[in-house]
N, C-alpha and C positions, 0 to 999 in steps of 0.2 A: 182211582178211589181207592182202591187195594194197596198201590205203592205207596200212598200217604196215610195209611193205615187206619183208611174210614170204613168202617162196617158198613155194607148194604143189602139189601134184599135185592134178586136179582128178578127172579120172578116169584108168584107165591097163588095162590090160588085162595079165593074168601067166599064161603056161603051164608047162606041165613042158618043162625042155631036150630030154629025147627025143623028145617029141610035136611038139615047133616043126622038126626035126630031120627028123620023119617023115612030118609035113604041116604043111608052108610055106604052103602054098596057103589051108588053113580057116585061119589066124593074117591071111592077106592080106586074106581077105574080110570078116574079122571089124572089122578096123580099117576098112576101106573101108566098114562100114555104121554104125561107131560115128564116120565123119565124114561120112556121107549123115545121118544121125538129127541129127549139129549142123547143119548146113545147114539139112534140114526144119523142127528145131526155130527156129532164128532168124528164118526167111520171114516176111515181114509177110503175106503171105499165108496164112501157117498158124497167124497169131498166136490165133484163137479156139478152134483144136483143142490148140493147146499150154495154154491157159490151162485148157479142159475137162479135157485129160488131169492137168495141175498140179494142181484143185480136187479132181477125182476119189482120184489116187492118195497125195494128204496129209491126204482128208478134211476140205477147205476149203468144200464145196459151197454153204454157210451163212455163208463169210467173204470174200464180194468183195475187201476192203480187204487181208486177208492174201493173195488171191490175184494183186491185182494188185501188191502187195510184192516178192511172191514174182518171178512174172514180170521186173517189171522188174530185180530184182537177178539175175536167171538172163540175159538180155539184155546187162546192164552189165559184166556180170564172164564170162561165155562167153570161153574162149580159142581161137584160131581156128590158133596156133600147136601143134601138136599131141607136139612134142617134148617129153618132159618132160627138164628138165636135171638134172643130180647133185647140182648143190644142193637143189634140191626134193624128189628123190628123198632125200634125206641129211637134210631137214628132216623129212621122213613117218617116217623112220627113228626118229629122235631123240626125235619122239612117241609111236610105238608100243614104243620099250624101256622106256616107263615101264612099261608090261604087263610086259616081259621084258628083260632087261638083255641075254641074250645076242644080241639083234637087231643090238647095235653093234658085232660082231665081222664081219660079214658087208660085204663090200665090193661093195655096190651097183653100182658101176660095172662090175663083173664081169657084171653080171646083166643090164642094159641092152641089146636087140639093137633098135634104132628103125629098121631098115633097109624096114619094111612103111611105116612112117611117112614116110621121106625119100625111099620112091618115089614115095609121092602127091604129096608138094610138090613134088620135083624135076621128073615129070612135068608140072605144072602141074594132074595132075588131082581135086586136092583144092580150088583155084582153082576150076576149072570145076562142080566141084559146088555151089556157093556160089552163083557167077554164074548156071547153070540155078535155082537156088532162088528167086533176088531179092533175095540178100544180096550189100552192098556190103563 
């Protein structure tokens, strides 16, 4: 999709607004863990572990070429910019609206709270995680 200029969202975290107000520390820890998981997965030192997990989770133990292609695709398209843009979320919304047109009534900009990701990026903690895992 990226080569076609289509923005999308690789992964995201969605929580109920009331829960987020009551337990923001849980959301922060989840965001921290997701970023560290990405850093771990992109680390050259962890390549074999990541390949084994990919093979196991995708039932590809007997398909080394598929594991190779999947791993290379993951590394090539992994996005280290964690803030989902409103246009990318709106693209996802349009795709999802094919199943339920009412989704188009939602103003996605009103739903996005990127403070946890922003804090990681602005503090340098995200980049430090990547450096600590040997990812350039």
